[in-house]
C-alpha positions in Angstrom: 31.9 5.7 61.9 31.2 3.6 58.8 31.7 -0.1 58.3 31.5 -2.0 55.1 32.9 -2.1 51.6 34.8 1.0 50.4 33.0 0.9 47.1 31.5 3.7 45.0 27.9 2.7 45.7 28.5 2.9 49.4 29.4 6.6 49.0 32.3 6.5 51.4 33.9 9.3 49.4 30.9 11.5 50.1 31.4 10.8 53.9 35.1 11.8 53.6 34.2 15.0 51.8 31.6 15.8 54.5 34.3 15.3 57.2 36.7 17.6 55.4 34.1 20.4 55.8 33.8 19.7 59.5 37.3 19.7 61.0 36.2 18.7 64.5 34.8 15.4 63.3 36.8 12.2 63.2 35.7 9.6 60.7 36.5 6.0 61.4 36.2 3.6 58.4 36.2 -0.1 59.2 36.1 -2.4 56.2 37.9 -3.1 52.9 38.4 -1.9 49.4 36.2 -3.7 46.9 35.5 -2.9 43.3 33.8 -6.1 42.2 30.5 -4.3 41.7 31.7 -0.8 41.0 34.0 0.8 38.5 36.5 1.7 41.3 37.2 2.6 44.8 35.2 5.2 46.6 38.3 6.8 48.2 40.9 9.1 46.9 44.3 9.4 48.5 45.7 11.1 50.4 42.9 11.1 53.0 42.4 14.0 55.3 44.0 13.8 58.7 40.6 13.4 60.4 39.8 10.2 58.5 41.1 6.9 59.9 41.0 3.6 58.1 40.9 0.3 59.9 40.9 -3.0 58.1 38.2 -5.6 57.9 37.1 -7.2 61.2 34.7 -9.9 62.2 33.7 -7.9 65.3 32.7 -4.3 64.8 31.3 -3.9 68.3 34.3 -2.2 69.8 34.3 0.4 67.0 30.5 1.0 67.4 30.8 1.3 71.2 33.6 3.8 70.8 31.7 5.9 68.3 29.2 8.6 68.8 27.5 8.2 65.5 27.2 5.5 62.8 26.6 6.8 59.3 25.6 5.1 56.0 25.3 7.1 52.8 24.9 4.0 50.7 23.0 4.1 47.4 22.2 0.4 47.6 22.2 -2.4 50.1 22.5 -6.2 49.5 19.1 -7.0 51.0 16.9 -9.1 48.8 13.3 -8.2 48.3 10.9 -10.8 49.6 8.0 -11.8 47.4 4.6 -11.6 49.1 
């Protein structure tokens, strides 16, 4: 399971490719397409049958509870560095 923006820097496309190589894995994507900070979307269509997209939600808990694994392949996160 992945939750977040489907943007290039989040490497969601990489997760989809990995799931193509492992047919017994179901990948659940919860989030939205966003290219504000990237050149384009991280997903190419058509998606494999074992990849399921759910739209954005304010409560990801049900998806997390139903999942066996949460994955993040992100190259960058929006967490500011705190000055010491």
